[in-house]
VOBA-1610 file (N, C-alpha, C; in pm, whole numbers, padded with zeros to 5 digits, always signed):
BEGIN
Met+09603+14861+09785Met+09508+14934+09703Met+09376+14944+09777Ala+09304+15052+09760Ala+09172+15069+09819Ala+09069+15049+09710Ile+08956+14988+09746Ile+08855+14965+09645Ile+08721+15019+09693Asp+08645+15078+09603Asp+08509+15121+09631Asp+08415+15011+09583Thr+08316+14979+09664Thr+08232+14864+09636Thr+08086+14900+09654Pro+07996+14826+09590Pro+07854+14857+09601Pro+07802+14833+09742His+07700+14911+09781His+07647+14905+09916His+07557+14784+09939Asn+07499+14727+09833Asn+07394+14628+09852Asn+07446+14484+09859Val+07577+14464+09863Val+07636+14331+09874Val+07719+14325+10001Ser+07698+14220+10081Ser+07776+14207+10205Ser+07923+14186+10172Pro+08012+14250+10245Pro+08155+14225+10224Pro+08190+14084+10273Ile+08297+14029+10220Ile+08339+13894+10257Ile+08488+13891+10284Ala+08526+13824+10392Ala+08666+13802+10426Ala+08695+13653+10410Val+08791+13621+10324Val+08825+13482+10294Val+08962+13451+10353Phe+08968+13348+10436Phe+09089+13314+10509Phe+09153+13187+10455Asp+09284+13189+10444Asp+09361+13066+10438Asp+09353+13001+10576Leu+09389+12874+10586Leu+09382+12805+10715Leu+09519+12782+10776Asp+09601+12697+10714Asp+09731+12662+10772Asp+09824+12783+10774Gly+09869+12821+10891Gly+09960+12933+10904Gly+09892+13068+10905Thr+09759+13069+10890Thr+09684+13195+10891Thr+09585+13195+11008Leu+09484+13111+11002Leu+09392+13099+11114Leu+09451+13017+11228Ala+09524+12913+11193Ala+09572+12819+11294Ala+09716+12779+11268Asp+09788+12756+11377Asp+09924+12703+11370Asp+09913+12551+11368Thr+09920+12495+11249Thr+09900+12352+11228Thr+10031+12276+11209Ala+10143+12346+11219Ala+10271+12286+11183Ala+10303+12162+11266Gly+10275+12168+11396Gly+10310+12054+11481Gly+10246+11925+11437Asp+10118+11931+11400Asp+10048+11809+11362Asp+10079+11767+11219Leu+10099+11864+11129Leu+10136+11829+10992Leu+10276+11767+10986Val+10370+11832+11052Val+10507+11779+11052Val+10514+11650+11134Gly+10433+11644+11239Gly+10427+11520+11317Gly+10384+11403+11230Thr+10286+11423+11144Thr+10242+11316+11055Thr+10349+11286+10950Leu+10412+11389+10896Leu+10523+11367+10803Leu+10632+11281+10869Asn+10661+11310+10993Asn+10767+11235+11062Asn+10728+11090+11088Val+10600+11063+11108Val+10555+10925+11118Val+10586+10851+10989Ile+10560+10916+10876Ile+10587+10856+10745Ile+10737+10837+10724Leu+10816+10939+10759Leu+10961+10928+10743Leu+11017+10813+10827Arg+10972+10801+10950Arg+11022+10693+11036Arg+10986+10557+10980Arg+10866+10542+10925Arg+10827+10415+10865Arg+10919+10376+10750Glu+10977+10479+10686Glu+11067+10456+10573Glu+11213+10447+10616Gly+11237+10446+10746Gly+11373+10436+10797Gly+11452+10564+10788Leu+11383+10677+10778Leu+11449+10807+10765Leu+11435+10887+10893Ser+11526+10982+10912Ser+11524+11063+11032Ser+11411+11165+11026Pro+11345+11189+11138Pro+11240+11290+11141Pro+11299+11430+11127Leu+11214+11523+11088Leu+11257+11662+11070Leu+11207+11747+11187Pro+11290+11836+11239Pro+11241+11929+11341Pro+11130+12017+11283Val+11032+12050+11366Val+10921+12132+11318Val+10971+12264+11261Glu+11068+12327+11327Glu+11114+12457+11281Glu+11182+12449+11145Lys+11241+12334+11114Lys+11304+12317+10983Lys+11199+12289+10875Ala+11094+12219+10913Ala+10997+12173+10814Ala+10876+12265+10798Arg+10858+12363+10886Arg+10735+12443+10881Arg+10720+12521+10750Asp+10832+12560+10689Asp+10823+12634+10563Asp+10793+12543+10444Met+10789+12410+10467Met+10749+12317+10362Met+10598+12308+10350Ile+10527+12364+10449Ile+10381+12357+10453Ile+10324+12467+10365Gly+10205+12445+10313Gly+10136+12552+10243Gly+10083+12514+10106Ala+10143+12411+10045Ala+10099+12371+09912Ala+10023+12238+09913Gly+09986+12192+10033Gly+09911+12068+10044Gly+09998+11952+10092Ala+09932+11844+10132Ala+10001+11730+10193Ala+10096+11659+10097Arg+10055+11645+09972Arg+10140+11575+09876Arg+10273+11649+09858Ala+10265+11782+09846Ala+10388+11861+09833Ala+10471+11853+09960Leu+10407+11851+10076Leu+10481+11839+10201Leu+10559+11708+10206Ile+10496+11600+10164Ile+10566+11470+10162Ile+10685+11476+10067Gln+10664+11529+09947Gln+10774+11541+09850Gln+10890+11621+09908Arg+10858+11735+09968Arg+10963+11820+10023Arg+11033+11753+10140Gly+10957+11681+10221Gly+11018+11611+10333Gly+11115+11504+10289Phe+11077+11430+10186Phe+11165+11324+10137Phe+11285+11383+10063Glu+11266+11494+09993Glu+11380+11561+09930Glu+11480+11605+10036Ala+11430+11659+10147Ala+11519+11703+10256Ala+11593+11586+10317Ala+11530+11468+10314Ala+11594+11348+10367Ala+11682+11278+10265Gly+11685+11332+10141Gly+11772+11277+10038Gly+11719+11151+09971Lys+11587+11134+09970Lys+11529+11015+09909Lys+11429+11055+09803Glu+11439+10994+09685Glu+11345+11021+09577Glu+11224+10930+09588Leu+11111+10980+09538Leu+10987+10903+09540Leu+10934+10886+09399Thr+10891+10767+09367Thr+10820+10748+09240Thr+10678+10802+09257Pro+10614+10841+09148Pro+10476+10889+09158Pro+10384+10789+09226Ala+10399+10660+09195Ala+10312+10559+09253Ala+10334+10548+09404Tyr+10459+10554+09446Tyr+10486+10541+09590Tyr+10445+10668+09664Leu+10459+10783+09599Leu+10409+10906+09659Leu+10259+10896+09682Asp+10186+10837+09588Asp+10042+10819+09605Asp+10012+10735+09729Glu+10089+10630+09750Glu+10067+10543+09866Glu+10100+10616+09996Leu+10211+10690+09998Leu+10247+10765+10118Leu+10145+10876+10146Phe+10093+10935+10041Phe+09988+11036+10058Phe+09865+10974+10124Arg+09827+10854+10081Arg+09714+10786+10142Arg+09739+10762+10291Gln+09860+10714+10324Gln+09895+10691+10464Gln+09893+10821+10545Phe+09946+10926+10484Phe+09951+11056+10550Phe+09810+11104+10584Met+09720+11095+10487Met+09585+11147+10507Met+09511+11072+10616Val+09530+10942+10624Val+09465+10864+10730Val+09519+10904+10866His+09651+10909+10881His+09710+10941+11011His+09678+11084+11052Tyr+09690+11178+10958Tyr+09663+11318+10993Tyr+09517+11337+11032Gly+09426+11275+10958Gly+09284+11288+10991Gly+09251+11239+11130Glu+09329+11141+11179Glu+09306+11086+11313Glu+09382+11164+11420Asn+09470+11253+11380Asn+09554+11329+11475Asn+09558+11476+11436Ile+09443+11531+11402Ile+09437+11662+11338Ile+09449+11778+11436Arg+09422+11752+11564Arg+09428+11863+11660Arg+09496+11819+11789Val+09614+11764+11776Val+09695+11729+11892Val+09766+11853+11944Glu+09834+11922+11854Glu+09907+12044+11890Glu+09848+12170+11826Thr+09762+12156+11728Thr+09710+12271+11653Thr+09626+12363+11740Arg+09650+12493+11726Arg+09575+12595+11798Arg+09545+12712+11704Leu+09434+12783+11729Leu+09411+12910+11662Leu+09517+13009+11704Tyr+09554+13098+11614Tyr+09646+13204+11651Tyr+09576+13303+11745Pro+09653+13370+11830Pro+09593+13468+11922Pro+09514+13574+11846Gly+09396+13604+11898Gly+09314+13710+11842Gly+09222+13668+11731Val+09228+13543+11685Val+09145+13500+11572Val+08996+13511+11607Ala+08955+13456+11720Ala+08813+13455+11755Ala+08758+13597+11766Ser+08832+13686+11828Ser+08788+13825+11842Ser+08780+13894+11706Ala+08875+13864+11618Ala+08873+13924+11484Ala+08751+13877+11405Leu+08718+13749+11416Leu+08598+13698+11349Leu+08473+13765+11406Asp+08469+13783+11538Asp+08357+13854+11601Asp+08340+13993+11540Arg+08450+14065+11532Arg+08444+14204+11485Arg+08398+14211+11340Leu+08446+14121+11258Leu+08405+14119+11118Leu+08256+14085+11104Glu+08212+13986+11180Glu+08070+13949+11173Glu+07982+14065+11219Gln+08024+14134+11323Gln+07947+14248+11373Gln+07936+14358+11267Ala+08036+14368+11181Ala+08036+14468+11074Ala+07963+14421+10949Gly+07906+14301+10954Gly+07828+14252+10841Gly+07903+14168+10741Phe+08024+14125+10775Phe+08103+14044+10682Phe+08055+13900+10678Ile+08054+13844+10558Ile+08051+13700+10540Ile+08193+13649+10564Leu+08206+13531+10622Leu+08337+13469+10645Leu+08347+13340+10565Ala+08464+13313+10509Ala+08485+13191+10433Ala+08630+13146+10447Val+08654+13021+10413Val+08789+12962+10415Val+08820+12908+10277Cys+08940+12938+10230Cys+08991+12887+10102Cys+09129+12831+10130Thr+09141+12698+10133Thr+09263+12633+10180Thr+09306+12522+10085Asn+09435+12491+10085Asn+09483+12377+10009Asn+09483+12248+10090Lys+09426+12251+10212Lys+09389+12129+10281Lys+09272+12066+10205Val+09255+11936+10214Val+09133+11878+10158Val+09016+11927+10242Glu+08901+11937+10179Glu+08784+11996+10247Glu+08747+11919+10374Glu+08751+11788+10369Glu+08714+11708+10487Glu+08799+11745+10608His+08928+11759+10587His+09017+11792+10699His+08997+11935+10745Ser+08974+12026+10652Ser+08951+12166+10690Ser+08825+12179+10773Val+08719+12114+10729Val+08592+12119+10802Val+08609+12057+10941Lys+08673+11943+10948Lys+08691+11874+11076Lys+08775+11958+11172Leu+08885+12013+11122Leu+08973+12088+11210Leu+08905+12213+11264Leu+08842+12290+11180Leu+08779+12413+11228Leu+08662+12383+11320His+08594+12272+11299His+08489+12230+11393His+08551+12198+11529Glu+08662+12124+11528Glu+08726+12088+11655Glu+08786+12210+11725Leu+08822+12311+11649Leu+08874+12435+11707Leu+08761+12528+11753Gly+08637+12489+11726Gly+08523+12563+11776Gly+08477+12680+11692Val+08528+12692+11569Val+08491+12806+11485Val+08433+12766+11350Gly+08416+12638+11326Gly+08372+12593+11194Gly+08238+12648+11153His+08148+12666+11249His+08013+12714+11218His+08011+12859+11171Arg+08121+12929+11186Arg+08123+13071+11155Arg+08146+13100+11007Phe+08183+12998+10931Phe+08220+13018+10791Phe+08109+12973+10698Ala+08068+13062+10610Ala+07961+13032+10515Ala+08005+12932+10410Ala+08135+12924+10385Ala+08191+12825+10294Ala+08329+12787+10345Asn+08362+12659+10333Asn+08493+12609+10374Asn+08541+12520+10260Cys+08620+12577+10170Cys+08653+12512+10043Cys+08800+12471+10040Gly+08820+12342+10016Gly+08954+12287+10018Gly+09011+12260+09881Arg+09124+12193+09882Arg+09196+12163+09758Arg+09112+12081+09661Asp+09024+11999+09716Asp+08945+11907+09634Asp+08801+11951+09614Thr+08765+12071+09659Thr+08627+12116+09649Thr+08587+12146+09505Phe+08678+12206+09431Phe+08655+12244+09292Phe+08762+12177+09204Pro+08750+12188+09073Pro+08857+12136+08986Pro+08985+12219+08994Tyr+08982+12330+09067Tyr+09094+12422+09075Tyr+09134+12442+09221Phe+09262+12468+09245Phe+09307+12500+09380Phe+09415+12606+09372Lys+09435+12676+09484Lys+09534+12785+09487Lys+09669+12736+09438Pro+09739+12816+09356Pro+09719+12959+09328Pro+09625+12992+09212Asp+09550+12894+09161Asp+09450+12926+09059Asp+09346+13018+09121Pro+09322+13137+09065Pro+09230+13231+09127Pro+09086+13181+09132Arg+09053+13081+09050Arg+08917+13029+09052Arg+08884+12959+09183His+08984+12907+09251His+08960+12849+09383His+08903+12956+09477Leu+08961+13075+09471Leu+08916+13186+09555Leu+08780+13240+09509Thr+08766+13264+09380Thr+08641+13324+09333Thr+08523+13228+09347Leu+08545+13099+09331Leu+08438+13003+09351Leu+08403+12988+09499Thr+08502+13002+09586Thr+08475+13003+09730Thr+08385+13121+09766Ile+08419+13237+09713Ile+08338+13357+09738Ile+08195+13336+09689Glu+08183+13279+09570Glu+08049+13254+09514Glu+07971+13158+09603Arg+08035+13051+09646Arg+07967+12952+09730Arg+07920+13014+09862Ala+07998+13108+09915Ala+07964+13171+10042Ala+07856+13278+10028Gly+07821+13314+09903Gly+07721+13416+09880Gly+07776+13557+09874Gly+07907+13569+09851Gly+07971+13699+09842Gly+08000+13739+09699Ser+08068+13852+09684Ser+08108+13903+09554Ser+08256+13937+09556Pro+08330+13903+09449Pro+08471+13944+09443Pro+08490+14094+09454Ala+08387+14172+09419Ala+08396+14318+09427Ala+08397+14368+09571Arg+08355+14283+09665Arg+08356+14322+09806Arg+08430+14218+09890Ala+08541+14171+09838Ala+08615+14064+09905Ala+08755+14107+09943Val+08805+14042+10047Val+08945+14055+10085Val+08995+13916+10125Met+09120+13887+10090Met+09183+13759+10124Met+09280+13781+10237Ile+09286+13685+10329Ile+09384+13690+10438Ile+09465+13561+10433Gly+09598+13573+10418Gly+09682+13456+10405Gly+09821+13478+10459Asp+09907+13378+10439Asp+10040+13383+10500Asp+10153+13352+10403Ser+10121+13328+10275Ser+10225+13275+10186Ser+10217+13333+10046Arg+10318+13301+09968Arg+10319+13339+09827Arg+10195+13286+09756Thr+10156+13163+09786Thr+10040+13103+09722Thr+09916+13189+09742Asp+09893+13235+09864Asp+09775+13317+09893Asp+09782+13452+09822Ile+09898+13512+09824Ile+09913+13645+09763Ile+09896+13637+09612Val+09956+13537+09549Val+09942+13521+09404Val+09796+13491+09368Thr+09732+13407+09447Thr+09590+13375+09420Thr+09505+13501+09423Ala+09520+13580+09529Ala+09441+13703+09541Ala+09473+13801+09430Arg+09602+13817+09400Arg+09643+13909+09294Arg+09577+13870+09161Asn+09583+13740+09129Asn+09528+13693+09002Asn+09376+13707+08996Ala+09312+13711+09114Ala+09168+13730+09120Ala+09129+13876+09128Gly+09227+13966+09139Gly+09199+14108+09150Gly+09139+14147+09283Ile+09178+14074+09388Ile+09122+14094+09522Ile+09234+14137+09616Pro+09211+14239+09700Pro+09315+14282+09793Pro+09349+14172+09893Val+09473+14171+09939Val+09518+14063+10027Val+09593+14119+10147Val+09555+14069+10264Val+09623+14098+10390Val+09708+13977+10425Ala+09832+13999+10462Ala+09921+13888+10497Ala+09960+13894+10644Val+09975+13775+10702Val+10029+13763+10838Val+10172+13709+10826Pro+10265+13757+10911Pro+10405+13718+10897Pro+10445+13597+10980Phe+10350+13537+11052Phe+10385+13429+11144Phe+10352+13291+11089Gly+10317+13283+10960Gly+10278+13156+10902Gly+10392+13081+10837Tyr+10362+13017+10724Tyr+10455+12924+10662Tyr+10499+12977+10526Thr+10615+13034+10522Thr+10669+13088+10398Thr+10821+13085+10404Asp+10884+13053+10291Asp+11030+13052+10287Asp+11088+13187+10247Val+10999+13284+10221Val+11038+13421+10188Val+10962+13513+10282Pro+11027+13615+10340Pro+10951+13707+10425Pro+10828+13758+10352Val+10713+13748+10419Val+10588+13778+10350Val+10582+13923+10302Arg+10651+14012+10371Arg+10652+14152+10329Arg+10717+14169+10191Asp+10805+14076+10156Asp+10874+14085+10027Asp+10789+14036+09911Leu+10671+13981+09940Leu+10588+13921+09837Leu+10479+14015+09785Gly+10476+14137+09838Gly+10388+14239+09784Gly+10241+14232+09821Pro+10206+14190+09945Pro+10065+14199+09983Pro+10023+14345+09997Asp+09894+14370+10000Asp+09846+14506+10020Asp+09873+14556+10161Leu+09875+14463+10256Leu+09894+14499+10396Leu+09949+14380+10471Val+10038+14404+10567Val+10085+14302+10660Val+10041+14341+10800Ile+09979+14248+10871Ile+09944+14271+11012Ile+10026+14176+11098Asn+10064+14222+11216Asn+10144+14140+11306Asn+10060+14063+11407His+09932+14100+11420His+09843+14035+11517His+09701+14050+11463Phe+09615+13955+11493Phe+09478+13963+11444Phe+09400+14080+11503Asp+09449+14139+11611Asp+09385+14260+11664Asp+09390+14374+11562Glu+09482+14367+11466Glu+09498+14472+11366Glu+09414+14448+11240Leu+09347+14333+11233Leu+09285+14294+11107Leu+09171+14386+11066Phe+09078+14412+11155Phe+08961+14490+11113Phe+08999+14630+11067Ser+09085+14697+11143Ser+09125+14832+11102Ser+09202+14826+10971Gly+09279+14719+10949Gly+09350+14705+10823Gly+09256+14687+10707Ile+09154+14605+10725Ile+09056+14586+10619Ile+08980+14715+10592Gln+08954+14793+10697Gln+08889+14923+10675Gln+08966+15010+10577Arg+09098+15000+10582Arg+09179+15082+10493Arg+09179+15029+10350Leu+09147+14901+10334Leu+09149+14840+10200Leu+09013+14838+10133Met+08907+14832+10212Met+08774+14818+10156Met+08686+14933+10205Arg+08632+15010+10112Arg+08541+15119+10146Arg+08420+15113+10054Pro+08298+15132+10108Pro+08268+15150+10249Pro+08246+15015+10317Leu+08266+15006+10448Leu+08233+14887+10525Leu+08085+14884+10555Ala+08037+14763+10581Ala+07898+14754+10628Ala+07889+14814+10767Ala+07776+14867+10800Ala+07756+14928+10932Ala+07751+14820+11038
//
């Protein structure tokens, strides 16, 4: 869908993190496998476990243990989550890299007057740390995680509150993500959504009904031009 927006508000591009800005699967699954090994269970190959990512660390642990055939009590899941967060925070950028073209795409958006923000189901501390270590953290006016507000994706308030914190308006916003969670969040907020097909989803992202799918970040700015009119000069 194309939207017409007021001229006096800067447009804003809101990005998911895992599977959208950065390929974090190696370090997330690596931490999951540390937990599985401690429990006497076999580790999971990254390619098998990457589609378990996207709903946060607690869900990743649950899915990993389900795949290993072991049930978790809520109390024990809480303990494993604590262990996961400590290990991951200390090993957050061993294998993680930005996807090709991300830095150039951020440049182009900033040159066009866009505010940039992150809306992720990572906890805020980890999101801030990771993007800082990847060298792009300073570029985002807001970096809002699962614990930043009382709501998190797919609740649309996670997205709209992120936009508000960044100084933007939902009327001039676009979401960029890789999963059903991102698409549903944007849809429920009434905001157009661009999807990338190289992230973490158990269903082809094209089948989930985003407004646009791009195969490389080099296509992002022109894609947003087609969704948001007029762009800032």
